[in-house]
C-alpha positions as CSV (number, residue, x, y, z in Angstrom):
1,X,-3.3,17.6,5.9
2,X,-3.3,14.8,8.3
3,X,-5.7,11.8,8.4
4,X,-7.0,13.1,11.8
5,X,-7.8,16.5,10.3
6,X,-9.7,14.9,7.5
7,X,-11.6,12.3,9.6
8,X,-14.8,14.1,8.6
9,X,-14.6,12.8,5.0
10,X,-17.9,10.9,4.6
11,X,-17.7,7.2,3.9
12,X,-14.1,6.6,4.9
13,X,-12.5,5.9,8.3
14,X,-9.4,7.8,9.4
15,X,-7.5,4.6,9.3
16,X,-8.5,3.9,5.6
17,X,-7.7,7.5,4.7
18,X,-4.3,7.3,6.4
19,X,-3.5,4.1,4.3
20,X,-4.5,5.9,1.1
21,X,-2.3,8.9,1.9
22,X,0.6,6.5,2.6
23,X,0.1,4.7,-0.7
24,X,0.1,8.1,-2.5
25,X,3.3,9.0,-0.7
26,X,4.9,5.7,-1.8
27,X,3.8,6.4,-5.4
28,X,5.6,9.8,-5.3
29,X,2.4,11.9,-5.4
30,X,2.6,13.2,-1.9
31,X,5.4,14.3,0.5
32,X,5.1,13.8,4.2
33,X,6.5,15.3,7.4
34,X,6.0,13.8,10.9
35,X,4.9,16.4,13.5
36,X,4.5,14.8,16.9
37,X,2.1,11.9,16.6
38,X,0.7,13.2,13.3
39,X,2.0,12.8,9.7
40,X,1.3,15.8,7.5
41,X,1.0,15.2,3.8
42,X,1.5,17.7,1.0
43,X,1.3,17.4,-2.8
44,X,4.6,17.2,-4.5
45,X,3.1,18.7,-7.7
46,X,2.5,22.5,-7.5
47,X,0.0,22.1,-10.4
48,X,-2.2,20.1,-8.1
49,X,-2.0,22.7,-5.4
50,X,-2.9,25.4,-7.9
51,X,-5.9,23.3,-9.1
52,X,-7.1,22.8,-5.6
53,X,-6.8,26.5,-4.9
54,X,-9.0,27.3,-8.0
55,X,-11.6,24.8,-7.0
56,X,-11.7,26.2,-3.4
57,X,-12.0,29.7,-4.7
58,X,-14.8,28.9,-7.2
59,X,-16.8,26.3,-5.3
60,X,-16.0,26.7,-1.6
61,X,-16.2,30.4,-1.2
62,X,-19.4,31.5,0.6
63,X,-20.0,34.2,-2.0
64,X,-19.6,31.7,-4.9
65,X,-22.0,29.4,-3.3
66,X,-24.7,32.1,-3.3
67,X,-24.5,32.7,-7.0
């Protein structure tokens, strides 16, 4: 994810989000890779990735939302 891709997060500016992501990188929570003018952030902990996948599957799937 990049801050620009997540600029739609309500209540936070892209600049503030970028600063939070950078702080999480500095704390060792995230890894980053520069791609052109964007910085792409990824979780360093596969357990977090698995948790997010479960949340997406159960709460963001259109069929789950209809139950």
